[in-house]
N, CA, C and O atoms as a printed pandas DataFrame, in Angstrom:
     atom_number atom_name residue_name chain_id  residue_number  x_coord  y_coord  z_coord
0              1         N          MET        A               1   45.276  -29.733    1.679
1              2        CA          MET        A               1   44.963  -28.341    1.490
2              3         C          MET        A               1   45.051  -27.647    2.842
3              4         O          MET        A               1   44.492  -28.118    3.833
4              5         N          LYS        A               2   45.751  -26.536    2.871
5              6        CA          LYS        A               2   45.929  -25.797    4.118
6              7         C          LYS        A               2   44.668  -25.018    4.440
7              8         O          LYS        A               2   43.973  -24.539    3.544
8              9         N          LYS        A               3   44.384  -24.897    5.712
9             10        CA          LYS        A               3   43.255  -24.080    6.149
10            11         C          LYS        A               3   43.653  -22.614    6.054
11            12         O          LYS        A               3   44.769  -22.224    6.394
12            13         N          GLN        A               4   42.713  -21.829    5.587
13            14        CA          GLN        A               4   42.979  -20.408    5.487
14            15         C          GLN        A               4   42.603  -19.749    6.793
15            16         O          GLN        A               4   41.595  -20.086    7.414
16            17         N          LYS        A               5   43.429  -18.803    7.201
17            18        CA          LYS        A               5   43.163  -18.081    8.431
18            19         C          LYS        A               5   42.852  -16.634    8.107
19            20         O          LYS        A               5   43.446  -16.027    7.215
20            21         N          LEU        A               6   41.895  -16.097    8.866
21            22        CA          LEU        A               6   41.570  -14.689    8.725
22            23         C          LEU        A               6   42.072  -13.960    9.957
23            24         O          LEU        A               6   41.873  -14.407   11.086
24            25         N          VAL        A               7   42.711  -12.856    9.728
25            26        CA          VAL        A               7   43.194  -12.044   10.822
26            27         C          VAL        A               7   42.517  -10.690   10.730
27            28         O          VAL        A               7   42.654   -9.982    9.732
28            29         N          TYR        A               8   41.788  -10.336   11.773
29            30        CA          TYR        A               8   41.104   -9.057   11.809
30            31         C          TYR        A               8   41.917   -8.073   12.618
31            32         O          TYR        A               8   42.472   -8.408   13.664
32            33         N          ARG        A               9   41.978   -6.863   12.121
33            34        CA          ARG        A               9   42.690   -5.819   12.831
34            35         C          ARG        A               9   41.739   -4.652   13.009
35            36         O          ARG        A               9   41.217   -4.123   12.027
36            37         N          TYR        A              10   41.511   -4.251   14.225
37            38        CA          TYR        A              10   40.586   -3.165   14.536
38            39         C          TYR        A              10   41.328   -1.850   14.597
39            40         O          TYR        A              10   42.364   -1.726   15.250
40            41         N          VAL        A              11   40.765   -0.852   13.889
41            42        CA          VAL        A              11   41.355    0.474   13.845
42            43         C          VAL        A              11   40.270    1.460   14.255
43            44         O          VAL        A              11   39.123    1.342   13.823
44            45         N          ARG        A              12   40.625    2.411   15.070
45            46        CA          ARG        A              12   39.663    3.403   15.527
46            47         C          ARG        A              12   39.231    4.275   14.351
47            48         O          ARG        A              12   40.069    4.763   13.592
48            49         N          TYR        A              13   37.916    4.469   14.205
49            50        CA          TYR        A              13   37.347    5.264   13.125
50            51         C          TYR        A              13   37.153    6.684   13.620
51            52         O          TYR        A              13   36.483    6.905   14.629
52            53         N          ASP        A              14   37.731    7.647   12.921
53            54        CA          ASP        A              14   37.672    9.039   13.353
54            55         C          ASP        A              14   36.565    9.839   12.659
55            56         O          ASP        A              14   36.365   11.009   12.987
56            57         N          GLY        A              15   35.862    9.254   11.738
57            58        CA          GLY        A              15   34.839    9.968   10.983
58            59         C          GLY        A              15   33.512   10.010   11.733
59            60         O          GLY        A              15   33.412    9.625   12.898
60            61         N          LYS        A              16   32.492   10.496   11.016
61            62        CA          LYS        A              16   31.150   10.610   11.575
62            63         C          LYS        A              16   30.549    9.213   11.739
63            64         O          LYS        A              16   30.727    8.347   10.882
64            65         N          ALA        A              17   29.838    9.006   12.841
65            66        CA          ALA        A              17   29.234    7.704   13.112
66            67         C          ALA        A              17   28.076    7.445   12.150
67            68         O          ALA        A              17   27.327    8.362   11.814
68            69         N          LEU        A              18   27.934    6.222   11.717
69            70        CA          LEU        A              18   26.870    5.824   10.803
70            71         C          LEU        A              18   25.766    5.123   11.579
71            72         O          LEU        A              18   26.033    4.371   12.517
72            73         N          ASP        A              19   24.525    5.377   11.179
73            74        CA          ASP        A              19   23.395    4.694   11.795
74            75         C          ASP        A              19   22.989    3.532   10.904
75            76         O          ASP        A              19   22.765    3.701    9.705
76            77         N          ALA        A              20   22.899    2.372   11.494
77            78        CA          ALA        A              20   22.478    1.192   10.731
78            79         C          ALA        A              20   20.956    1.148   10.698
79            80         O          ALA        A              20   20.296    1.365   11.715
80            81         N          LYS        A              21   20.411    0.869    9.533
81            82        CA          LYS        A              21   18.961    0.778    9.390
82            83         C          LYS        A              21   18.556   -0.682    9.347
83            84         O          LYS        A              21   19.192   -1.508    8.692
84            85         N          ARG        A              22   17.493   -0.976   10.053
85            86        CA          ARG        A              22   17.010   -2.347   10.106
86            87         C          ARG        A              22   16.044   -2.576    8.943
87            88         O          ARG        A              22   15.163   -1.754    8.689
88            89         N          GLU        A              23   16.211   -3.667    8.259
89            90        CA          GLU        A              23   15.361   -3.994    7.125
90            91         C          GLU        A              23   13.995   -4.466    7.624
91            92         O          GLU        A              23   13.902   -5.264    8.558
92            93         N          VAL        A              24   12.949   -3.964    6.990
93            94        CA          VAL        A              24   11.592   -4.354    7.347
94            95         C          VAL        A              24   11.291   -5.687    6.681
95            96         O          VAL        A              24   11.613   -5.886    5.510
96            97         N          SER        A              25   10.677   -6.597    7.419
97            98        CA          SER        A              25   10.431   -7.935    6.903
98            99         C          SER        A              25    9.400   -7.920    5.776
99           100         O          SER        A              25    8.573   -7.012    5.682
100          101         N          TYR        A              26    9.466   -8.925    4.937
101          102        CA          TYR        A              26    8.563   -9.029    3.796
102          103         C          TYR        A              26    7.118   -9.167    4.254
103          104         O          TYR        A              26    6.222   -8.575    3.653
104          105         N          GLU        A              27    6.881   -9.936    5.305
105          106        CA          GLU        A              27    5.524  -10.142    5.801
106          107         C          GLU        A              27    4.904   -8.836    6.274
107          108         O          GLU        A              27    3.721   -8.585    6.044
108          109         N          LEU        A              28    5.702   -8.009    6.933
109          110        CA          LEU        A              28    5.204   -6.723    7.413
110          111         C          LEU        A              28    4.893   -5.791    6.244
111          112         O          LEU        A              28    3.882   -5.090    6.258
112          113         N          LYS        A              29    5.756   -5.785    5.239
113          114        CA          LYS        A              29    5.509   -4.967    4.052
114          115         C          LYS        A              29    4.234   -5.418    3.341
115          116         O          LYS        A              29    3.415   -4.596    2.930
116          117         N          LEU        A              30    4.080   -6.734    3.201
117          118        CA          LEU        A              30    2.917   -7.270    2.501
118          119         C          LEU        A              30    1.627   -6.977    3.255
119          120         O          LEU        A              30    0.639   -6.556    2.653
120          121         N          SER        A              31    1.627   -7.193    4.556
121          122        CA          SER        A              31    0.411   -6.963    5.334
122          123         C          SER        A              31    0.044   -5.478    5.354
123          124         O          SER        A              31   -1.138   -5.139    5.299
124          125         N          SER        A              32    1.037   -4.589    5.433
125          126        CA          SER        A              32    0.728   -3.156    5.409
126          127         C          SER        A              32    0.198   -2.730    4.050
127          128         O          SER        A              32   -0.709   -1.901    3.973
128          129         N          ARG        A              33    0.753   -3.286    2.971
129          130        CA          ARG        A              33    0.265   -2.973    1.624
130          131         C          ARG        A              33   -1.174   -3.458    1.453
131          132         O          ARG        A              33   -2.005   -2.756    0.878
132          133         N          MET        A              34   -1.467   -4.665    1.954
133          134        CA          MET        A              34   -2.820   -5.210    1.834
134          135         C          MET        A              34   -3.824   -4.389    2.646
135          136         O          MET        A              34   -4.957   -4.180    2.214
136          137         N          LEU        A              35   -3.405   -3.930    3.811
137          138        CA          LEU        A              35   -4.276   -3.105    4.650
138          139         C          LEU        A              35   -4.581   -1.771    3.959
139          140         O          LEU        A              35   -5.730   -1.329    3.937
140          141         N          LEU        A              36   -3.562   -1.139    3.402
141          142        CA          LEU        A              36   -3.775    0.129    2.694
142          143         C          LEU        A              36   -4.653   -0.061    1.455
143          144         O          LEU        A              36   -5.502    0.781    1.161
144          145         N          ASP        A              37   -4.452   -1.161    0.733
145          146        CA          ASP        A              37   -5.293   -1.433   -0.430
146          147         C          ASP        A              37   -6.748   -1.628   -0.024
147          148         O          ASP        A              37   -7.654   -1.133   -0.693
148          149         N          GLU        A              38   -6.970   -2.345    1.064
149          150        CA          GLU        A              38   -8.333   -2.569    1.549
150          151         C          GLU        A              38   -8.992   -1.259    1.973
151          152         O          GLU        A              38  -10.165   -1.029    1.679
152          153         N          LEU        A              39   -8.242   -0.404    2.661
153          154        CA          LEU        A              39   -8.786    0.893    3.081
154          155         C          LEU        A              39   -9.144    1.770    1.883
155          156         O          LEU        A              39  -10.204    2.395    1.866
156          157         N          CYS        A              40   -8.269    1.816    0.890
157          158        CA          CYS        A              40   -8.538    2.618   -0.310
158          159         C          CYS        A              40   -9.735    2.060   -1.078
159          160         O          CYS        A              40  -10.573    2.816   -1.570
160          161         N          PHE        A              41   -9.809    0.740   -1.176
161          162        CA          PHE        A              41  -10.926    0.107   -1.876
162          163         C          PHE        A              41  -12.248    0.464   -1.207
163          164         O          PHE        A              41  -13.198    0.865   -1.880
164          165         N          ASN        A              42  -12.312    0.322    0.109
165          166        CA          ASN        A              42  -13.552    0.622    0.837
166          167         C          ASN        A              42  -13.921    2.096    0.747
167          168         O          ASN        A              42  -15.098    2.435    0.622
168          169         N          TRP        A              43  -12.920    2.979    0.808
169          170        CA          TRP        A              43  -13.195    4.415    0.728
170          171         C          TRP        A              43  -13.744    4.783   -0.646
171          172         O          TRP        A              43  -14.721    5.525   -0.749
172          173         N          ASN        A              44  -13.118    4.264   -1.700
173          174        CA          ASN        A              44  -13.584    4.557   -3.057
174          175         C          ASN        A              44  -14.979    3.984   -3.309
175          176         O          ASN        A              44  -15.811    4.617   -3.960
176          177         N          LYS        A              45  -15.223    2.793   -2.793
177          178        CA          LYS        A              45  -16.537    2.172   -2.968
178          179         C          LYS        A              45  -17.615    2.994   -2.259
179          180         O          LYS        A              45  -18.689    3.229   -2.813
180          181         N          GLU        A              46  -17.325    3.424   -1.045
181          182        CA          GLU        A              46  -18.297    4.230   -0.300
182          183         C          GLU        A              46  -18.539    5.578   -0.971
183          184         O          GLU        A              46  -19.669    6.067   -0.998
184          185         N          ARG        A              47  -17.485    6.177   -1.511
185          186        CA          ARG        A              47  -17.625    7.457   -2.206
186          187         C          ARG        A              47  -18.510    7.307   -3.435
187          188         O          ARG        A              47  -19.349    8.165   -3.710
188          189         N          LEU        A              48  -18.320    6.211   -4.180
189          190        CA          LEU        A              48  -19.160    5.971   -5.345
190          191         C          LEU        A              48  -20.612    5.706   -4.958
191          192         O          LEU        A              48  -21.531    6.172   -5.631
192          193         N          GLU        A              49  -20.817    4.958   -3.876
193          194        CA          GLU        A              49  -22.185    4.700   -3.414
194          195         C          GLU        A              49  -22.890    6.004   -3.052
195          196         O          GLU        A              49  -24.064    6.191   -3.374
196          197         N          THR        A              50  -22.175    6.898   -2.385
197          198        CA          THR        A              50  -22.750    8.191   -2.017
198          199         C          THR        A              50  -23.089    9.015   -3.265
199          200         O          THR        A              50  -24.143    9.648   -3.323
200          201         N          ALA        A              51  -22.208    9.006   -4.246
201          202        CA          ALA        A              51  -22.448    9.753   -5.478
202          203         C          ALA        A              51  -23.621    9.157   -6.255
203          204         O          ALA        A              51  -24.420    9.892   -6.834
204          205         N          ILE        A              52  -23.725    7.834   -6.271
205          206        CA          ILE        A              52  -24.850    7.187   -6.955
206          207         C          ILE        A              52  -26.158    7.541   -6.266
207          208         O          ILE        A              52  -27.148    7.856   -6.926
208          209         N          ASN        A              53  -26.161    7.489   -4.949
209          210        CA          ASN        A              53  -27.378    7.831   -4.211
210          211         C          ASN        A              53  -27.788    9.287   -4.437
211          212         O          ASN        A              53  -28.976    9.587   -4.563
212          213         N          SER        A              54  -26.819   10.179   -4.489
213          214        CA          SER        A              54  -27.161   11.589   -4.720
214          215         C          SER        A              54  -27.667   11.804   -6.147
215          216         O          SER        A              54  -28.540   12.643   -6.369
216          217         N          SER        A              55  -27.131   11.055   -7.118
217          218        CA          SER        A              55  -27.633   11.186   -8.490
218          219         C          SER        A              55  -29.044   10.623   -8.607
219          220         O          SER        A              55  -29.836   11.120   -9.409
220          221         N          ILE        A              56  -29.375    9.595   -7.824
221          222        CA          ILE        A              56  -30.740    9.076   -7.806
222          223         C          ILE        A              56  -31.680   10.115   -7.192
223          224         O          ILE        A              56  -32.784   10.344   -7.687
224          225         N          ASP        A              57  -31.221   10.738   -6.107
225          226        CA          ASP        A              57  -32.057   11.748   -5.446
226          227         C          ASP        A              57  -32.329   12.950   -6.346
227          228         O          ASP        A              57  -33.430   13.501   -6.328
228          229         N          THR        A              58  -31.339   13.357   -7.127
229          230        CA          THR        A              58  -31.518   14.515   -8.000
230          231         C          THR        A              58  -32.165   14.141   -9.331
231          232         O          THR        A              58  -32.618   15.023  -10.061
232          233         N          GLY        A              59  -32.217   12.847   -9.663
233          234        CA          GLY        A              59  -32.838   12.408  -10.910
234          235         C          GLY        A              59  -31.947   12.546  -12.122
235          236         O          GLY        A              59  -32.442   12.639  -13.246
236          237         N          ASN        A              60  -30.649   12.562  -11.920
237          238        CA          ASN        A              60  -29.687   12.702  -13.014
238          239         C          ASN        A              60  -29.349   11.303  -13.559
239          240         O          ASN        A              60  -28.494   10.609  -13.010
240          241         N          LYS        A              61  -30.024   10.901  -14.637
241          242        CA          LYS        A              61  -29.840    9.555  -15.184
242          243         C          LYS        A              61  -28.468    9.368  -15.816
243          244         O          LYS        A              61  -27.848    8.315  -15.671
244          245         N          LYS        A              62  -28.001   10.391  -16.516
245          246        CA          LYS        A              62  -26.703   10.290  -17.203
246          247         C          LYS        A              62  -25.580   10.048  -16.199
247          248         O          LYS        A              62  -24.734    9.179  -16.410
248          249         N          LYS        A              63  -25.570   10.806  -15.118
249          250        CA          LYS        A              63  -24.545   10.644  -14.084
250          251         C          LYS        A              63  -24.698    9.294  -13.375
251          252         O          LYS        A              63  -23.710    8.652  -13.018
252          253         N          PHE        A              64  -25.971    8.871  -13.175
253          254        CA          PHE        A              64  -26.217    7.591  -12.525
254          255         C          PHE        A              64  -25.628    6.438  -13.336
255          256         O          PHE        A              64  -24.967    5.563  -12.777
256          257         N          PHE        A              65  -25.862    6.432  -14.646
257          258        CA          PHE        A              65  -25.345    5.352  -15.483
258          259         C          PHE        A              65  -23.819    5.362  -15.542
259          260         O          PHE        A              65  -23.188    4.305  -15.562
260          261         N          GLN        A              66  -23.237    6.544  -15.570
261          262        CA          GLN        A              66  -21.773    6.657  -15.585
262          263         C          GLN        A              66  -21.183    6.110  -14.279
263          264         O          GLN        A              66  -20.220    5.343  -14.302
264          265         N          LEU        A              67  -21.762    6.506  -13.149
265          266        CA          LEU        A              67  -21.251    6.053  -11.857
266          267         C          LEU        A              67  -21.515    4.568  -11.623
267          268         O          LEU        A              67  -20.693    3.880  -11.018
268          269         N          SER        A              68  -22.650    4.076  -12.095
269          270        CA          SER        A              68  -22.937    2.654  -11.912
270          271         C          SER        A              68  -21.994    1.795  -12.750
271          272         O          SER        A              68  -21.662    0.673  -12.366
272          273         N          LYS        A              69  -21.563    2.323  -13.895
273          274        CA          LYS        A              69  -20.578    1.610  -14.711
274          275         C          LYS        A              69  -19.234    1.518  -13.981
275          276         O          LYS        A              69  -18.571    0.482  -14.039
276          277         N          GLU        A              70  -18.832    2.579  -13.302
277          278        CA          GLU        A              70  -17.606    2.558  -12.504
278          279         C          GLU        A              70  -17.748    1.642  -11.291
279          280         O          GLU        A              70  -16.794    0.980  -10.880
280          281         N          TYR        A              71  -18.954    1.616  -10.726
281          282        CA          TYR        A              71  -19.203    0.835   -9.508
282          283         C          TYR        A              71  -19.158   -0.669   -9.770
283          284         O          TYR        A              71  -18.925   -1.448   -8.845
284          285         N          ARG        A              72  -19.375   -1.085  -11.009
285          286        CA          ARG        A              72  -19.345   -2.511  -11.338
286          287         C          ARG        A              72  -18.009   -3.157  -11.005
287          288         O          ARG        A              72  -17.962   -4.344  -10.683
288          289         N          HIS        A              73  -16.937   -2.405  -11.077
289          290        CA          HIS        A              73  -15.607   -2.948  -10.768
290          291         C          HIS        A              73  -15.487   -3.317   -9.279
291          292         O          HIS        A              73  -14.694   -4.182   -8.910
292          293         N          TYR        A              74  -16.268   -2.663   -8.448
293          294        CA          TYR        A              74  -16.180   -2.903   -7.015
294          295         C          TYR        A              74  -17.069   -4.071   -6.549
295          296         O          TYR        A              74  -16.868   -4.600   -5.456
296          297         N          ILE        A              75  -18.038   -4.468   -7.366
297          298        CA          ILE        A              75  -18.902   -5.568   -6.946
298          299         C          ILE        A              75  -18.676   -6.818   -7.782
299          300         O          ILE        A              75  -19.336   -7.834   -7.561
300          301         N          TRP        A              76  -17.762   -6.761   -8.730
301          302        CA          TRP        A              76  -17.465   -7.908   -9.596
302          303         C          TRP        A              76  -16.727   -8.963   -8.794
303          304         O          TRP        A              76  -15.795   -8.654   -8.052
304          305         N          GLU        A              77  -17.149  -10.206   -8.948
305          306        CA          GLU        A              77  -16.471  -11.316   -8.251
306          307         C          GLU        A              77  -16.160  -12.419   -9.203
307          308         O          GLU        A              77  -15.592  -13.436   -8.804
């Protein structure tokens, strides 16, 4: 079987130059996604804790039970 040869010929490109984009690694994408998820989780949990505390201070039982039901998702293990 004969070996195949490749012959490259370079031609000057007269069009607009293209910018090559570098692909972001999977590990970097995953770690950034996990960091953002953790930040959102902590922010939502703190917001709910503040709302629960304010409903306790005002004596609003209906709002307290509603918020505590939502808060269970954040403390479930």
